[in-house]
N, C-alpha and C positions, 0 to 999 in steps of 0.2 A: 360923427360916427357911426361906421360901417354897422350893419346889421349880419348877424349870420345865423343861420338853420344848422344843429347838427343832430344828425340822425345818427344813434349810435344804440344799440340794444346790451353792449356790453358795461355794466355799472361803475365801474373801475373806470375804465377808460374814460366814459359820456361823463362822467363826474369831473374828471382829471382835466380832459380837456374843457371843457365845459370853463372851467377857474380858469384855465390858463387862457381861454382867450377872453376871459371878460374884464381878465386882469392886464389884458394888452390892448384894451379898446375896442374888444371885437363885437361887443353888446350883443352876447353869445343864449339863442333859443335851443334847447337841449328836449329831445323826444326819442322814442327809442322804439320805433318802427317808422315804416315807409307808411303805413297807412297813416297811424299818426300824420304823418307829416305833410300827406296829402291832405287832411283836415285844415288842413292850416293855411295853405296857399295862398288862401288870400291877403296872409299876412304881406305885407312888404318887409324884403328880403334883401340884401347886396351881396350873399353870396350862401353857399352851400357845403357843407360837409357831410354826407354822406359814408355810412357804410356797405357792403354788399352783399352780405347775407344777414338778415333779419328776420326776428317770427314774423308773422300775419301774408297777405297776398301781394304786397307789394316791396318786392325786390329792390335794390338799388341802383342797378343796371336800367331798371322797368323806371324807377324813381330821377333816374335824370332826363330819361325822354319824356316825362311828366313836366319836369322840371322847366327841361328846355323848350318845351311847347310854349307856356307862360312866359317864361322869362329867358326870351331867346339871346339875352346881352349877358346875364350876369353868370361869373366865376362858379363852374362847379368841380369838386375835389370827391375824387371818388377815393375810398381808401379799404385795403382786402389783407387778409390776412390767407387767403386762398388761391392769389392769384389774379390777375388782370383777366374782366370777362368781357369776352366783345360783344362790340354792338351796343356800348354804355354811350352817352351823349357828354361826359365829363370834360371839362380840360385837360385835368391832370388825374392821372392813378397812381397813389402814393401805396403800396406794399410796408403795411406794419409785421415789423414794432418798427415805427419810424417817434425821433425826437422832435415833441413839440414847437420846439426851435424852427426845427425843419419846414412844418407845415404851417408857422407861423410865415416864414418865409415867401414859401408859395403861394398860402394868399394873400397876402401883401402886393407882391410884384402881380397878382392873377386882379386883383383892385386895381390895381393903377395902370393895367391895358383897359381894361375896360369903361 
């Protein structure tokens, strides 16, 4: 079962995505900021899904660079409601709002490719 780190500060969306990903077998750990994510990057994760704009010092685009340096082959999905940010290291950018099934399809495809 793949392990996924979800980084999303918005409570409603984060809780819904965690529940959805867990139900579909993605074994999701949810944190609410890039700062929190950096603290647990020593844990093993197969995939990363992160928001762009979050509280704290580490934004989503910077988090993708940190993840890519530590896990060069891990799939990363970057999501945002404000548009794509240049310079990120994600494999896929997803504009909010999106359907959870679409996110799951992207995640499964990226995991198969990795």
